[in-house]
Structures are given as structure tokens and as C-alpha cells.
N, C-alpha and C positions, 0 to 999 in steps of 0.2 A: 761393427757387428749389430745385427738386429736382435735386441734383447727379448723380443717377443717370441722368436723362433724356438728357443729351448722349452718355453711354456707350451707352444703349439705341439712340439714333438712329444712332450710328456702326455698330453691329452690324447693325441693320436695313438700313442703306444698303449695307453690304458684301454682304449676302445678295441684296438686290434687284438691285444692279448686276451681280453675278456671273450671276444668272439672265437678266438682260437681254442681257448679252454673248453668252450661249449661244443665246438664242432670238430675238434682234433681227431676224434675216433672215426668220424665219417670220411675224413680225407687221408686216413692212414698214418697219422702222426701221433703214435703212442709208444711209450717206453715199457717194454715187458721185462720184469726182473730176471737177471741171470746170476751166475756164480760170482760175478764181480760187482754186482749192484749193491748199493747201500739202502735201497728201498725194497719193500715187499709187496707192493701193489702196482697195478698198471696205472701209469701217469701220462697225461698228454705231454708231448715234447715238440721241439721245433719252434720255441717262442722267438728264436732269432728271426724267423719269418716275419713276425710282427714288429719287434722292437728295432730291427735294422731297417726294415721297409719304412717305418715311420719317419726316419731321418731323411730318406730319399723322397718320400711323398711331401714332406714339409718343404724341402728345398725346391722340389719341382714346381710346387704351386705358389710358394711365397718368396723364393729368392733364387730364381733360375740363373741370374747373372753370376752369382757366387758359385753355383754348381758348375757352370760352364768354365769359370775361371780356374777351378781346381778339378776339372773333369778327370784328370789322370789319377788323382787320389781316390776319388769316389768310384772310378771304374775299377781300380785295383781292389778296393773293398768289396765291390759287387762281384768280382770274379771269385774271390774266396768265399763270399757268402753263398754264391750259387753252388759251388762244389760241396759246401757244408749242408745246404738244403738237400742236395742230391743224396748225400750220405744219410741224412735223417730218414729219407724214404727208402733207400736201397742198401745201405751198409756197404759202400764201395771200398775198394782197396786203397791202402795208403799211397800207392804209386800214383793213382789218379789224382789224389789230393795234392801231391807234390808237383804234378804237372801244372795244375791250375795255379798253385802258389808261385811256380816258376814264371808263368806269364804275367802274373800280377807284379812280381818283383821286377821283371824286365820292363814293364810299362813305367814303373816308378823310376828305375835306373835311367831310362831314356829321357826322363824329365828331371834329372839331377837330384832325385831323392835316393841317395845311396851313401854308403860309408866310404869316405875317401881318406880318412886319417884315424889312427888309433890313439892320438893324443901326443903330448909332449913329455919326453923322459930325459932327465938330466940336460935340459936345454935344447934337445933335438926333437923335432916333430917326426913321428913315425908315419910317413905318408905311404899308402898302399900303392904298388905299381898299378898302372892303368889296366893291365890284363887281369889283375886280382880283385878289382873293385866290385864287379858284378858277382863273381862266384862267392866272395865273402858276404856281400849284401844278401844274396839269395839264401846262403847258409844261415845267416842270422835271422832273416825273416821267417824262413821255414821252421827253424828250430824253435823260435819263440812262439810262433803261432800254434805249434803243436804242444809246446810246454803249457800254455794257458789252457788249451783243450784238455790236457791231463789233469788240471786243477779242478775241472768241473765234476767233482765227485760227491759233493754234499749240497743240500738246499742252500742257495744264496752265496755259496763260496766264491765261484768264479766272478760273479757280478760284483760282490763286495770288494774283492781284491782289485778288480779292474777299475772300479770307481775311485779307490784310493790313488791308484796310479794316474788316472785322468785328472784328479784334483791337483796332483803335483805338477803335471804338465801344463795345466791351466794356470797355475801360479807362475811358472816360467814364462808362459805366453804373455801374461799380464805384465810381468816385470820388463820384458823386452819388446812389448807391443807387437807380437807376432800374430797376425790374423789367423793363420791356419791352426796354430797351437791353441788359440783361444776358442775358435769356433768348433773345431773337431772335438776337443775335450768337453766343452759345455754341452754339445749336442748329445754325446753319448752318456754323459752324467745324467742328463734329463731322462733319456730313454731307459737307463738302467734303474733309476729310481722307480719308474713305472713298473718295470719288470719285477723288481724286488717285492712289490706289493702282492705279487702272485707267486713268487718263487721262495719267499721266506718260509722256513720250516713251520708246519708241514706244507710242502710245495703243492700248488695246484697245477703247475706246469714246469717243465724243464726247458732250458734254452736250446739244447741240442747242439750239434756241430754247426748248424747255420748261425748260431749265436756265438759259440766259443771260438770258432775259427775266425769269424769276422772281427770279434773283439781283439783277438791276438794280432791280427793284421793292423787294426787301428792303433794299438799300443806301439807296435814296432814302427809304424809310420811316424808317430809322434816322437818316438825316441830318436830316430834318425834326423828328423827335423830339428829336435832340441840340441843336437850336436853342433849346430851353428853357434850356440851360446854357452853350452856347458861341456865339461869334460866327459869322455867316454866312461871313465870309472864312476862318475856320479850317476850316469844313466843306468849302469848296472845296479846301483843301490835303489834307484827309483822303481825299477821293474824287477826287483830281486827275487821275490818268493817263488814264482814259477821257474826261474832259472835254477835256484838252489834245489828245489824239489826234484826237478828233472835230473840234475847232476847227481844228487844223492841216490835216487832210485836206480839210476844206471850204474853207479859205482857199486851199490849193494848187489845188483844182479851179476856184475862181472866177478865180484868176490865170491859169489855162490857158484860160479862156473856156468852160468846160463847166459843166453843172449840178452844184451842190454835193452833190446827192443821188445822183449817178451812181457806181455801185460801181467800185472800182479796187483796185490792190495797192500803195497808197502810205501805208499805216499804219506806225506806229512799228515794229511787229514785222516787217513786210516789209523795212523799211530795215535794221534790225539783222541780220536773217537773211541778207540779200543781202551784207552786209559780212563776216560770219563764217561763214555756212553751217552753223550749229550751232543746233538748236532749243533744247536744254537751256540753252546759254549765253544765248541771246536771252531766254528766259523768266526765267532767274535775274537778268539785268541789269535787265529791266523790273520785276520784282518788288521788287528792291532799290531801284529808283528810286521806286516807289510807297511803300515802307516809309519812305524819307527824307521824302517829301512828308507822309505821315501823321504822322510824328514832329514835323515842323515844325508841322503843323496842331494837334496836341495841345499843343505848347509855346506857340503864339500864341493859344490858345483864348480868352484874355481880353484880348488886345492890341488896339490901336487898329485899327478896321476899315479905315480909309483907308490906313494904312501897309501893312497886310497885303494889301490889294487891289493896291497899287502893286507890292509884291514879287511877287504872283502874276502880274501883267501882265508884269513883267520876265522872269519864268521862261517865260511863254508865248512872248515874243519870242525868247528864247534857243533854246527847243525848236523854234520855227517855222523858225529858220535851221539848227539842228543837224540836224534830221530832214528834210532836203530831198533828195528823190530825184534832183534835178538836179545835186547836188554830185558830179560825176564828173570824173576827170582826163582830160586830152587823151590820146587814144590815140597810140601811136608812129606818126609820119608823117602825123598828122591836122593839117590847116591850121586856123587860128583860125576861118575862116568855117565849115568843116565841124563843128568843135567847137561853135560857137555854134548852128548849125542843129540839131545833135543835142540840145543842151540844151533849146532852145525846143520841140522836138517831144515832149518828155517831160512 
């Protein structure tokens, strides 16, 4: 690996993001607050255009052989990046996003980046039937790409969580001397460090779907690649927080009798922000939580899948009850009936 490349990517990212902050309004890349926003002012968005492009530009000019060797990986990232950028401009439908993610997943599947096994249980490996490999891989890639997108709700949150995940996969890549894990992780660590200089609260620019969807695809590519060395259960821990957040939110929506896909403000970051009212505190707490999960995932990378899955399930149950927007104290002078009615309405 060329150790100079991450440094080059960092500086290209800084330059491109700074230019985008200055000219975003002229090219129509601004985020106007709405009822689901956590900010109250118009902010430039679409920083993914800068920090994802910086990776491609650096490889194009400084390591074209590497880019051609892993063309299918970077082509898949580019496909998802393009639909994210399109959404930053036009607010396209989820259906169109899934179509693009489908073709990105198909390209990866045709080049053997897919989920073929769910691990070993009681001495038997649970190998997916050949007809199920691509549908399962597509479901996992589409699900996680959108899960990380949903985490992009506070300044610096999605980038910080992604960086922690990339560091974990970088450690696995270094341990097993896997070129793709090392390079892809280090490139996006470098570009996210540059982005956080502009996105840390108060943010000068948001990453937009061009950034969050592309990052989600990068994470899921790394996770599938890492399955060559570690167990599926440990991968769940390494990329845990977006998964837990999505499952918890969807479970709560079903409990309230509404569509699990209906947007709301009941994510983990909403809950913590409502408790403390501090963006930086919320982001740091959630980032540390992800770091703990990733460390656990790295430590149990060779442990029994069944035991690891039980542990993950227990943590899901704990978080399901811990991050419950309905956990509010009775107001002074409020009767039990009024308190119950208020909880049920939330």
C-alpha cells in the first residue's frame, strides 16, 4: 500500500470541501430546515461530492493500477454515490435508490463479494443455497446502506461512527494482510478526518445522501470482505450501532401501529439529544458506544457464533428498552390516566 495516498486524499478533501462550502448555494446544494431537522438555519450539504470524489481523484492520478485491480469495488461505490448525489439535488424516491443499490450489489456479487455463509453453529456451517446468496447479499447491503443514512442526523455523527468502524476493519486488514481491507479503510478514514473539520458542531456543511449512502456501501463491502477472516456475529458487533438503531426504531413504530418505514424523530441520537440538549455530548457518547461494540466484535472475531449472537440479542433488548422515547416521568399534578394516555400517544 502507498502510505502517501491517505495523506493526499486528506488534503484533496480539505480543498474540495472548502470550495463546496463556499459555492454550495450557487449549485443548489443547501439543506433547508424542516419538521424533522435538528438544525434551524440553511446549511450547505452534499459534502459527499467532495470527500468521496477525493478518493477517486487520488487513485486516478496516483495509483491507477490499484483502481483498475479493484474496479468492481469502486464502481459499486460510485453507483451508490451517484444516486446519493442525485438525491441531494432532487430528493428522489426510495425506490430509485434501491434500484441503484441493486445494480451495485449485483456487480459485487458477480465478482464474489457476497455473503455465502452465515457461520458455524454446533459444528455445522450454515451455507446459503446458491439461489439465496444474491438476494441475501442485496438485502444486507441495501439495509445497512440505508441504516447508516438514517444515522446522519447530528453534526459529525455519521462520520464519527463510520470512522470507528473503518478503524476496526483496518485492524483486521492489518492482522490478516488483506490489501482491500487496509486500503479502503485507510482511504475513507483520511477523507472523513478532513470532512469532520467542517462537519463538527456547529457544522459548516452536511454530508448529504451522496456521503451517507456511499459510506454505508463502503462499510458493507468491508464487512463482507472481512467474513473471509472473522465470524458473521463479530461483524454485527463491529458495525452494530446503525443496525441496532434501525431495528429499535422500526420495532417502536410497529408497536405504535404505524408503518415501520414512516420517518420520525425516535432514533438514538434524538433520544440522547432530548435528554442532554447537547449535540457534541450526544455524538461523543454514541461514538464511544460504537467503539465499545467494535472492540467487542474484534475480540470475539473467532468466538462461537451462537454465543455471540445471543450476546448481540441481549444487547438489542437492553437498547430497545433503554432508548425508549416513551420513558418520561409523570408531570407534576398529572394523574395516572393522563400520564398513561400521554405515553400511548407517543
